[in-house]
C-alpha positions as CSV (number, residue, x, y, z in Angstrom):
1,M,-93.7,-64.2,3.3
2,L,-90.6,-66.3,2.4
3,C,-91.9,-69.4,0.6
4,N,-88.7,-71.1,-0.5
5,L,-84.9,-70.8,-0.2
6,Y,-82.5,-72.5,-2.5
7,I,-78.9,-72.8,-1.6
8,E,-76.0,-74.2,-3.7
9,N,-72.4,-74.6,-2.9
10,I,-72.3,-72.5,0.2
11,A,-69.9,-73.9,2.8
12,V,-71.1,-77.4,3.9
13,I,-74.3,-77.1,2.0
14,Q,-73.9,-78.6,-1.5
15,Q,-77.6,-78.2,-2.4
16,A,-80.7,-77.5,-0.3
17,D,-84.2,-76.6,-1.4
18,I,-86.2,-75.4,1.6
19,D,-89.9,-74.7,1.7
20,F,-91.2,-72.3,4.4
21,F,-94.8,-71.7,5.6
22,Q,-96.8,-69.2,7.5
23,G,-96.6,-69.4,11.3
24,M,-93.5,-70.3,13.3
25,T,-90.7,-72.6,11.9
26,V,-87.8,-73.7,14.0
27,L,-84.4,-74.9,12.7
28,S,-82.4,-77.2,15.0
29,G,-79.5,-79.5,14.8
30,E,-76.1,-80.3,16.3
31,T,-73.5,-77.6,16.7
32,G,-71.6,-77.1,13.4
33,A,-74.3,-78.8,11.3
34,G,-74.8,-75.7,9.3
35,K,-77.6,-73.7,10.8
36,S,-75.8,-70.5,10.6
37,I,-75.3,-71.1,7.0
38,I,-79.0,-70.8,6.5
39,I,-78.8,-67.3,8.1
40,D,-75.8,-66.4,5.9
41,A,-77.8,-67.4,2.8
42,I,-80.9,-65.4,3.8
43,N,-78.6,-62.4,4.5
44,A,-76.9,-62.9,1.1
45,I,-80.2,-62.8,-0.8
46,L,-81.2,-59.7,1.1
47,G,-78.1,-57.9,-0.4
48,G,-75.8,-58.4,2.6
49,R,-72.1,-59.0,2.6
50,I,-71.0,-62.5,2.0
51,S,-67.3,-63.7,1.9
52,R,-66.2,-65.6,-1.2
53,E,-64.6,-67.9,1.3
54,L,-68.0,-69.4,1.9
55,I,-68.1,-70.9,-1.5
56,R,-67.8,-74.6,-1.1
57,T,-64.3,-76.0,-1.5
58,G,-63.6,-77.1,-5.1
59,Q,-66.4,-75.0,-6.6
60,T,-66.1,-71.7,-8.5
61,R,-69.5,-70.3,-7.7
62,A,-72.3,-70.4,-5.3
63,C,-76.0,-69.5,-5.6
64,V,-78.8,-68.4,-3.4
65,A,-82.4,-67.9,-4.5
66,A,-85.5,-67.0,-2.5
67,T,-89.2,-66.9,-3.4
68,F,-91.5,-64.6,-1.7
69,G,-95.4,-64.5,-1.8
70,S,-98.3,-62.5,-0.4
71,L,-96.3,-59.3,-1.1
72,A,-97.2,-56.2,0.7
73,P,-98.1,-53.2,-1.4
74,P,-94.8,-51.3,-0.7
75,V,-92.9,-54.3,-1.9
76,A,-94.9,-54.7,-5.1
77,A,-94.5,-51.0,-5.8
78,L,-90.8,-51.2,-5.4
79,V,-90.6,-54.3,-7.6
80,R,-92.4,-52.4,-10.3
81,Q,-90.1,-49.3,-9.8
82,L,-87.2,-51.6,-10.4
83,G,-88.7,-52.8,-13.7
84,A,-89.4,-56.3,-12.7
85,E,-93.1,-56.9,-12.4
86,A,-94.2,-59.4,-9.8
87,E,-96.6,-61.8,-11.6
88,D,-99.2,-63.6,-9.5
89,G,-97.9,-61.7,-6.5
90,T,-94.6,-63.8,-6.5
91,L,-91.1,-62.4,-6.2
92,L,-88.0,-64.4,-7.0
93,L,-84.6,-63.1,-6.0
94,R,-81.4,-64.8,-7.1
95,R,-77.8,-64.1,-6.4
96,E,-74.7,-65.9,-7.7
97,I,-71.3,-65.4,-6.0
98,F,-68.1,-66.2,-7.9
99,A,-64.7,-67.0,-6.6
100,D,-63.2,-63.9,-8.2
101,G,-65.5,-61.7,-6.1
102,R,-68.1,-61.0,-8.8
103,N,-71.9,-61.1,-8.1
104,Q,-74.8,-61.6,-10.5
105,C,-78.2,-60.5,-9.1
106,R,-81.7,-61.0,-10.6
107,I,-85.2,-59.9,-9.6
108,N,-87.8,-62.0,-11.3
109,G,-85.3,-62.9,-14.0
110,R,-84.2,-59.3,-14.7
111,P,-80.6,-58.2,-14.0
112,A,-80.4,-56.2,-10.8
113,T,-77.7,-54.8,-8.3
114,L,-76.8,-55.7,-4.8
115,S,-78.3,-52.4,-3.7
116,N,-81.5,-53.4,-5.4
117,L,-81.6,-56.6,-3.3
118,K,-80.8,-54.7,-0.1
119,E,-83.5,-52.2,-0.8
120,L,-86.1,-55.0,-1.3
121,G,-84.7,-56.9,1.6
122,E,-85.4,-54.1,4.0
123,L,-89.1,-54.5,3.2
124,L,-89.2,-58.4,3.1
125,V,-87.2,-59.8,6.2
126,S,-86.0,-58.7,9.6
127,V,-83.0,-60.7,10.8
128,Y,-82.4,-60.6,14.5
129,G,-79.0,-62.1,15.0
130,Q,-76.6,-62.8,17.9
131,H,-75.1,-59.4,17.3
132,D,-78.3,-57.5,17.9
133,G,-77.7,-57.9,21.6
134,Q,-74.3,-56.1,21.1
135,H,-76.1,-53.3,19.3
136,L,-78.6,-53.1,22.1
137,M,-75.7,-52.5,24.5
138,N,-74.2,-49.9,22.3
139,E,-75.4,-46.5,23.8
140,Q,-74.5,-44.8,20.5
141,L,-77.5,-46.5,18.9
142,H,-80.1,-45.9,21.6
143,L,-81.1,-42.6,20.1
144,D,-81.8,-44.3,16.8
145,Y,-83.9,-47.0,18.5
146,L,-85.9,-44.4,20.2
147,D,-86.5,-42.3,17.1
148,A,-87.6,-45.5,15.2
149,F,-90.1,-46.3,17.8
150,G,-91.4,-42.7,18.1
151,G,-91.8,-42.1,14.4
152,M,-89.5,-39.1,14.4
153,E,-89.0,-39.1,10.6
154,A,-90.9,-35.9,9.9
155,A,-89.7,-33.9,13.0
156,L,-86.1,-35.0,12.2
157,A,-86.4,-34.0,8.6
158,Q,-87.6,-30.6,9.6
159,Y,-84.8,-30.2,12.1
160,L,-82.2,-31.3,9.6
161,R,-83.3,-28.7,7.0
162,Q,-82.9,-26.0,9.7
163,Y,-79.5,-27.5,10.8
164,E,-78.2,-27.4,7.1
165,S,-79.2,-23.8,6.7
166,V,-77.4,-22.8,9.9
167,L,-74.3,-24.7,8.7
168,Q,-74.4,-23.1,5.3
169,R,-74.6,-19.5,6.9
170,N,-71.8,-20.4,9.3
171,R,-69.5,-21.6,6.4
172,K,-70.2,-18.4,4.4
173,I,-69.4,-16.2,7.5
174,K,-66.0,-18.1,8.0
175,A,-65.2,-17.7,4.3
176,L,-65.8,-14.0,4.4
177,S,-64.5,-13.2,7.9
178,M,-61.0,-12.2,6.9
179,S,-59.0,-9.5,8.6
180,T,-58.7,-6.0,7.2
181,A,-55.1,-6.5,6.3
182,E,-56.1,-9.7,4.4
183,K,-58.8,-7.9,2.5
184,E,-56.3,-5.1,1.5
185,R,-53.8,-7.7,0.5
186,R,-56.3,-9.4,-1.8
187,R,-57.3,-6.1,-3.3
188,E,-53.6,-5.4,-4.1
189,V,-53.0,-8.9,-5.5
190,L,-56.1,-9.6,-7.5
191,P,-55.8,-6.8,-10.2
192,G,-52.3,-8.1,-11.2
193,Q,-53.4,-11.7,-11.4
194,I,-56.5,-10.8,-13.4
195,E,-54.6,-8.7,-15.9
196,E,-52.0,-11.5,-16.3
197,L,-54.6,-14.0,-17.1
198,R,-56.6,-11.5,-19.3
199,Q,-53.3,-11.0,-21.3
200,A,-52.5,-14.6,-21.6
201,D,-56.1,-15.3,-23.0
202,I,-55.7,-19.0,-22.7
203,K,-58.8,-21.0,-24.0
204,P,-59.8,-24.5,-23.0
205,G,-58.2,-27.1,-25.3
206,E,-55.4,-24.7,-26.3
207,Q,-52.7,-26.6,-24.5
208,E,-53.6,-29.9,-26.2
209,A,-53.5,-28.2,-29.6
210,L,-50.1,-26.7,-28.9
211,L,-48.7,-30.0,-27.7
212,A,-49.8,-31.6,-31.0
213,Q,-48.4,-28.6,-33.0
214,R,-45.0,-28.9,-31.1
215,R,-44.8,-32.6,-32.0
216,R,-45.4,-31.7,-35.7
217,L,-42.8,-29.0,-35.7
218,Q,-40.1,-31.0,-33.7
219,N,-40.4,-33.7,-36.4
220,G,-41.0,-31.4,-39.3
221,E,-37.6,-32.0,-40.9
222,K,-38.1,-35.8,-40.9
223,I,-41.6,-35.4,-42.3
224,V,-40.5,-33.2,-45.2
225,R,-37.6,-35.4,-46.0
226,G,-39.7,-38.6,-46.1
227,L,-42.4,-36.9,-48.3
228,A,-39.7,-35.5,-50.7
229,E,-38.1,-38.9,-51.2
230,A,-41.4,-40.6,-51.7
231,T,-42.4,-37.9,-54.3
232,V,-39.1,-38.4,-56.2
233,L,-39.6,-42.2,-56.3
234,M,-43.1,-41.7,-57.6
235,D,-42.5,-39.0,-60.2
236,G,-38.7,-39.6,-61.0
237,V,-36.0,-37.0,-61.4
238,D,-33.5,-36.4,-64.2
239,E,-33.2,-39.5,-66.4
240,R,-34.8,-41.8,-63.8
241,L,-38.4,-42.7,-64.2
242,G,-40.6,-42.6,-61.1
243,A,-42.9,-45.4,-60.1
244,A,-46.0,-43.8,-61.7
245,A,-44.2,-43.2,-65.0
246,Q,-42.8,-46.8,-65.1
247,L,-46.3,-48.3,-64.4
248,A,-47.6,-46.2,-67.3
249,Q,-44.9,-47.5,-69.6
250,A,-45.6,-51.1,-68.4
251,A,-49.3,-50.7,-69.3
252,K,-48.4,-49.4,-72.8
253,A,-46.1,-52.4,-73.3
254,L,-48.8,-54.8,-72.3
255,S,-51.3,-53.3,-74.8
256,E,-49.9,-55.5,-77.7
257,S,-50.2,-58.7,-75.7
258,A,-53.7,-57.7,-74.8
259,K,-54.9,-57.9,-78.4
260,Y,-54.2,-61.6,-78.7
261,T,-54.7,-63.3,-75.2
262,A,-57.3,-62.9,-72.6
263,E,-54.6,-63.2,-69.9
264,G,-52.8,-60.2,-71.5
265,E,-55.9,-58.2,-71.6
266,Q,-56.4,-58.7,-67.8
267,L,-52.8,-58.0,-67.0
268,E,-53.0,-54.7,-68.9
269,K,-56.2,-53.7,-67.1
270,R,-54.7,-54.3,-63.7
271,V,-51.5,-52.5,-64.6
272,R,-53.4,-49.5,-65.9
273,E,-55.4,-49.4,-62.7
274,L,-52.1,-49.4,-60.7
275,A,-50.8,-46.6,-63.0
276,L,-53.8,-44.5,-62.2
277,L,-53.7,-45.1,-58.5
278,A,-49.9,-44.2,-58.5
279,E,-50.7,-40.9,-60.4
280,E,-53.2,-40.0,-57.8
281,L,-50.9,-40.9,-55.0
282,S,-48.1,-38.9,-56.5
283,G,-50.4,-35.8,-56.6
284,D,-51.5,-36.3,-52.9
285,L,-47.8,-36.6,-51.9
286,A,-46.9,-33.3,-53.7
287,G,-49.9,-31.6,-52.0
288,V,-49.0,-32.7,-48.5
289,L,-45.4,-31.8,-49.1
290,S,-46.3,-28.2,-50.2
291,R,-48.3,-27.7,-46.9
292,Q,-45.6,-28.9,-44.6
293,E,-44.0,-26.4,-42.3
294,F,-40.6,-26.6,-40.8
295,S,-39.8,-23.3,-39.0
296,P,-37.5,-23.0,-35.9
297,E,-39.3,-19.7,-35.2
298,A,-42.7,-21.4,-35.1
299,L,-41.3,-24.0,-32.8
300,G,-39.9,-21.4,-30.4
301,E,-43.2,-19.6,-30.2
302,T,-45.1,-22.8,-29.5
303,E,-42.6,-23.7,-26.7
304,S,-42.9,-20.2,-25.1
305,R,-46.8,-20.4,-25.2
306,L,-46.7,-23.8,-23.5
307,E,-44.2,-22.6,-20.8
308,L,-46.6,-19.7,-20.1
309,I,-49.6,-22.0,-19.7
310,S,-47.6,-24.4,-17.5
311,R,-46.4,-21.6,-15.2
312,L,-49.9,-20.1,-14.8
313,C,-51.3,-23.6,-14.0
314,V,-48.8,-24.1,-11.2
315,K,-49.1,-20.6,-10.0
316,H,-52.9,-20.9,-9.5
317,G,-53.1,-24.6,-8.8
318,V,-55.6,-25.3,-11.7
319,S,-55.4,-27.1,-15.0
320,A,-55.1,-25.4,-18.3
321,D,-58.7,-25.9,-19.3
322,E,-59.7,-24.3,-15.9
323,L,-57.7,-21.1,-16.3
324,E,-60.6,-19.3,-18.1
325,G,-63.1,-20.2,-15.2
326,Y,-60.5,-19.2,-12.6
327,L,-60.1,-15.7,-14.2
328,A,-63.9,-15.3,-13.9
329,A,-63.7,-16.4,-10.2
330,L,-61.0,-13.8,-9.5
331,E,-62.9,-11.1,-11.2
332,S,-66.0,-12.0,-9.1
333,E,-64.0,-12.1,-5.9
334,L,-62.6,-8.6,-6.6
335,A,-66.1,-7.3,-7.2
336,T,-67.3,-8.9,-3.9
337,L,-64.6,-7.4,-1.7
338,D,-66.0,-3.9,-2.0
339,N,-69.4,-5.1,-0.6
340,L,-67.9,-7.6,1.8
341,D,-68.6,-5.8,5.0
342,D,-72.3,-5.3,4.2
343,S,-72.7,-9.0,3.2
344,L,-71.0,-10.2,6.3
345,D,-73.3,-8.2,8.6
346,Q,-76.3,-9.5,6.8
347,L,-75.1,-13.1,7.1
348,K,-74.5,-12.8,10.8
349,E,-78.0,-11.5,11.3
350,E,-79.4,-14.5,9.3
351,Y,-77.2,-16.9,11.2
352,A,-78.4,-15.6,14.6
353,R,-82.0,-15.9,13.6
354,L,-81.7,-19.3,12.1
355,R,-79.7,-20.6,15.1
356,A,-82.4,-19.4,17.5
357,E,-85.0,-21.2,15.5
358,L,-82.8,-24.4,15.5
359,Y,-82.4,-24.1,19.3
360,E,-86.2,-24.1,19.6
361,Q,-86.6,-27.1,17.2
362,A,-84.1,-29.0,19.2
363,G,-86.2,-28.4,22.3
364,E,-89.4,-29.6,20.5
365,L,-87.5,-32.7,19.4
366,H,-86.3,-33.3,22.9
367,E,-89.9,-33.1,24.2
368,L,-91.1,-35.6,21.5
369,R,-88.3,-38.0,22.4
370,R,-89.1,-37.7,26.2
371,Q,-92.7,-38.6,25.6
372,A,-91.7,-41.4,23.3
373,G,-89.2,-42.6,25.9
374,E,-92.0,-43.0,28.4
375,R,-94.2,-45.0,26.0
376,L,-91.3,-47.2,24.9
377,A,-90.3,-48.0,28.6
378,Q,-93.9,-48.9,29.4
379,K,-94.3,-51.2,26.5
380,I,-90.9,-52.9,27.1
381,E,-91.8,-53.4,30.8
382,D,-95.1,-55.0,29.6
383,E,-93.2,-57.4,27.3
384,L,-90.5,-58.2,29.9
385,A,-93.3,-59.1,32.4
386,Q,-94.5,-61.6,29.9
387,L,-91.0,-63.0,29.6
388,D,-90.8,-63.8,33.3
389,L,-89.1,-60.5,34.2
390,K,-92.0,-59.1,36.2
391,R,-89.9,-57.0,38.6
392,A,-87.8,-55.5,35.8
393,R,-87.9,-51.7,35.3
394,F,-86.9,-50.2,32.1
395,F,-86.2,-46.4,31.7
396,V,-85.3,-44.4,28.7
397,E,-83.1,-41.5,29.8
398,V,-83.3,-38.5,27.4
399,E,-80.9,-35.8,28.4
400,D,-81.2,-32.4,26.8
401,L,-77.7,-31.0,26.4
402,R,-78.9,-27.4,25.7
403,K,-77.7,-25.1,28.5
404,E,-78.9,-21.4,28.8
405,G,-79.0,-20.7,25.0
406,Q,-75.8,-22.7,24.4
407,A,-75.8,-26.0,22.5
408,R,-73.7,-28.3,20.4
409,F,-75.9,-29.1,17.6
410,T,-75.6,-32.3,15.6
411,K,-77.6,-33.8,12.7
412,K,-79.8,-35.6,15.2
413,G,-80.4,-32.8,17.7
414,T,-78.9,-32.0,21.1
415,D,-80.1,-35.1,23.0
416,S,-78.2,-37.9,24.7
417,V,-80.3,-41.2,24.9
418,R,-79.5,-44.4,26.9
419,F,-81.5,-47.2,28.2
420,L,-81.4,-48.1,31.9
421,L,-82.5,-51.3,33.5
422,S,-83.2,-52.7,37.0
423,A,-83.6,-56.4,36.4
424,N,-84.7,-57.3,39.9
425,A,-86.6,-55.7,42.7
426,G,-84.6,-53.3,45.0
427,E,-81.9,-52.7,42.3
428,D,-81.1,-49.2,41.0
429,L,-81.6,-48.4,37.3
430,K,-78.3,-48.8,35.6
431,P,-77.0,-48.9,32.0
432,L,-77.7,-52.2,30.2
433,T,-74.1,-53.0,29.9
434,K,-73.7,-53.1,33.7
435,V,-76.8,-55.1,34.7
436,A,-77.9,-57.5,31.9
437,S,-76.9,-61.1,32.1
438,G,-76.8,-63.2,29.0
439,G,-80.4,-64.6,29.6
440,E,-81.7,-61.2,30.6
441,L,-80.3,-59.6,27.5
442,S,-81.8,-62.2,25.2
443,R,-85.2,-61.5,26.7
444,I,-84.7,-57.7,26.8
445,M,-83.7,-57.8,23.0
446,L,-86.8,-60.0,22.3
447,A,-89.0,-57.6,24.2
448,M,-87.5,-54.6,22.4
449,K,-87.8,-56.3,19.0
450,T,-91.4,-57.2,19.7
451,V,-92.2,-53.5,20.5
452,L,-90.0,-51.9,17.7
453,S,-91.2,-54.3,15.0
454,Q,-95.0,-53.5,15.5
455,G,-94.9,-51.9,12.0
456,E,-93.4,-54.9,10.4
457,Q,-96.3,-57.3,10.3
458,G,-95.9,-58.0,6.7
459,M,-92.2,-58.9,7.0
460,A,-90.8,-62.3,7.9
461,A,-88.8,-62.3,11.2
462,V,-85.7,-64.5,11.5
463,F,-84.2,-65.1,15.0
464,D,-80.7,-66.5,15.1
465,E,-80.3,-68.1,18.6
466,V,-82.3,-65.5,20.4
467,D,-82.5,-68.0,23.2
468,T,-78.8,-67.6,24.3
469,G,-78.5,-67.9,28.1
470,V,-82.2,-68.7,28.5
471,S,-83.5,-71.9,30.2
472,G,-86.3,-73.3,32.3
473,R,-89.3,-71.1,32.9
474,A,-87.8,-68.2,31.1
475,A,-87.4,-70.4,28.0
476,Q,-91.0,-71.3,28.0
477,K,-91.9,-67.7,28.1
478,V,-89.7,-66.9,25.2
479,A,-91.3,-69.7,23.3
480,E,-94.8,-68.3,24.0
481,K,-93.7,-64.8,22.9
482,L,-92.4,-66.1,19.6
483,K,-95.5,-68.2,19.1
484,A,-97.7,-65.2,19.7
485,M,-95.5,-63.1,17.3
486,A,-96.0,-65.9,14.7
487,A,-99.8,-65.3,14.7
488,Q,-99.1,-61.9,13.2
489,R,-96.1,-62.6,11.0
490,Q,-93.9,-65.4,9.7
491,V,-91.3,-66.4,12.3
492,L,-88.1,-68.4,11.6
493,C,-86.1,-69.4,14.6
494,I,-82.8,-71.2,15.1
495,T,-82.9,-72.6,18.5
496,H,-81.2,-75.1,21.0
497,L,-84.2,-75.0,23.5
498,P,-86.7,-77.8,23.6
499,Q,-89.5,-75.4,24.7
500,I,-89.1,-73.3,21.6
501,A,-88.7,-76.2,19.3
502,A,-92.0,-77.7,20.6
503,A,-93.9,-74.4,20.2
504,A,-93.2,-74.3,16.4
505,D,-95.8,-74.9,13.7
506,H,-93.1,-76.4,11.5
507,H,-89.7,-78.0,12.4
508,L,-86.6,-78.3,10.1
509,L,-83.7,-80.5,11.1
510,I,-80.2,-79.3,9.9
511,E,-78.1,-82.5,9.7
512,K,-74.4,-82.9,8.8
513,Q,-73.2,-86.1,7.1
514,E,-69.8,-87.2,5.8
515,R,-69.5,-89.2,2.5
516,Q,-66.3,-90.1,0.7
517,G,-64.2,-87.7,2.8
518,R,-66.6,-84.7,2.2
519,T,-69.0,-83.1,4.6
520,F,-72.6,-82.5,3.4
521,T,-75.4,-80.7,5.1
522,Q,-79.1,-81.5,4.5
523,V,-82.3,-79.9,5.6
524,I,-85.1,-82.4,6.6
525,P,-88.6,-81.4,7.4
526,L,-89.8,-83.3,10.4
527,D,-93.1,-85.0,11.1
528,R,-94.4,-85.4,14.6
529,E,-92.4,-88.4,15.3
530,G,-89.3,-86.8,13.9
531,R,-89.9,-83.7,16.0
532,K,-90.3,-85.9,19.1
533,R,-86.9,-87.5,18.6
534,E,-85.2,-84.2,17.8
535,I,-86.6,-82.5,20.9
536,A,-85.5,-85.6,22.9
537,R,-82.0,-85.1,21.5
538,I,-82.1,-81.4,22.5
539,I,-83.2,-82.4,26.0
540,G,-80.8,-85.2,26.7
541,G,-78.0,-85.0,24.1
542,A,-76.9,-87.7,21.8
543,A,-78.3,-90.5,24.0
544,I,-82.1,-90.5,23.3
545,T,-83.9,-92.4,26.2
546,E,-87.5,-93.3,27.0
547,I,-87.5,-90.5,29.6
548,T,-86.3,-87.8,27.0
549,L,-88.8,-89.1,24.5
550,A,-91.5,-88.9,27.1
551,S,-90.5,-85.3,28.1
552,A,-90.5,-84.4,24.4
553,E,-94.0,-86.0,24.0
554,E,-95.2,-84.0,26.9
555,L,-93.9,-80.7,25.5
556,L,-95.5,-81.3,22.2
557,D,-98.8,-82.3,23.8
558,S,-98.7,-79.1,25.8
559,T,-98.2,-76.8,22.9
560,E,-100.6,-78.5,20.7
561,D,-103.3,-78.2,23.5
562,G,-102.6,-74.6,23.6
563,G,-101.1,-75.0,27.1
564,T,-98.8,-72.3,28.6
565,T,-96.8,-72.2,31.7
566,K,-98.7,-70.8,34.6
567,D,-97.6,-67.8,36.6
């Protein structure tokens, strides 16, 4: 259950701290007051996409936090798996969005990722937005709706394993199915390529070592000249004294001064240390100089080796470090060519057997879907009748595209699924896109969500303007359906209908105000008197009259007395 939602610096909401309770909560307010921002915030905390443009003007960050209680066992288990123990059965999700596009997420105070939030969100809240109607109209998604209702996970997983096996065999057959001429051509070419690579004997890392060696050889003359000059300066030549010898003489000259003054003693000590270091450095320079190479012949050999490596890389389309592995692959291919025909025949036999089995599994999947379609249609018709669409007929068309042993297999089988509807008596069944008006579509969506969400009792259900296009008697039926759903799970609903607002257990008013040239939205919990005035506003608009107040009072009395619209 969603217990609390905290929003900071998102669009017109500077700060909102909203408490939610069990049962049905409605959110209402003027158009543009910020109701959709609440839905955006809920989607954000569930790991959904949110634009940095939603950060309030003048701010560098926005924040959403949500507290959940009465966690279902799968949620608690996932929280533990993510390393964030849910103490006292409480879960706190937090997400900060920065203007530079960064996100910081936390689960019970521990750092998390957006994917972690999304994974948890799928177990915590179902959001049914205005776009769900568009999804319902999309026939490409009807198969997924049916599979979700029918619990096809195990059957689909078994089918998918077989499908992947068939694809794997088919790929191997295509790879091995080359013409006789191509096989002979490969048999002629491979030995030469293999011998060339064997003779080259190029090892991983060799190119990098050769490049370093070439740099040394190319600059060898400069290196030797520099070392030689440094050695002369340290050791001296002819009558000139080197730096090491001069330091030694300086130390000797200071030895007399050191006998009489403390400063002289310290200076002599420091100069002797320098003399010793200079002597060591002179020896190191001589050693490095003796090891230096400067050979035009060695540079030429290095250049030739690098050119060979480069040519082989271009010829075979691999990197230098991959040449050794490529040689092994060519040797393996040559060994395989002799047994290619036998391997191909065996693969074709396996493919035919596996494909026949896949064909049968697709048929079994089709039968499961046909049965599930009948159950889904009956349940949706029952729900539609409760939503004042008593003459509506709903049909799930499941077409098997297999024909006489032929089929175009997909990851989901060989079926085509679409939902058909007849909204009124005497009308033929037609695709939803051609028969559903706005109000009918809203009720159909609600009916389907009611049926498809029967396994989501532990999750909060959020409806974003599910009442679009609905009015009068139908609106009352929608209100009763939401109220009945709220007896099983927490329901949050944004609405513009007085019937739905009156049916709520809790009512939040989303109100926009302007102060000092800035727009602010606040969320106000309403008592009974506040609810009456808000429902009167919904009924009559900005001008609240005694008549609209009386109508609001009547609606509230009716729902509090448990009254419903009579058939």
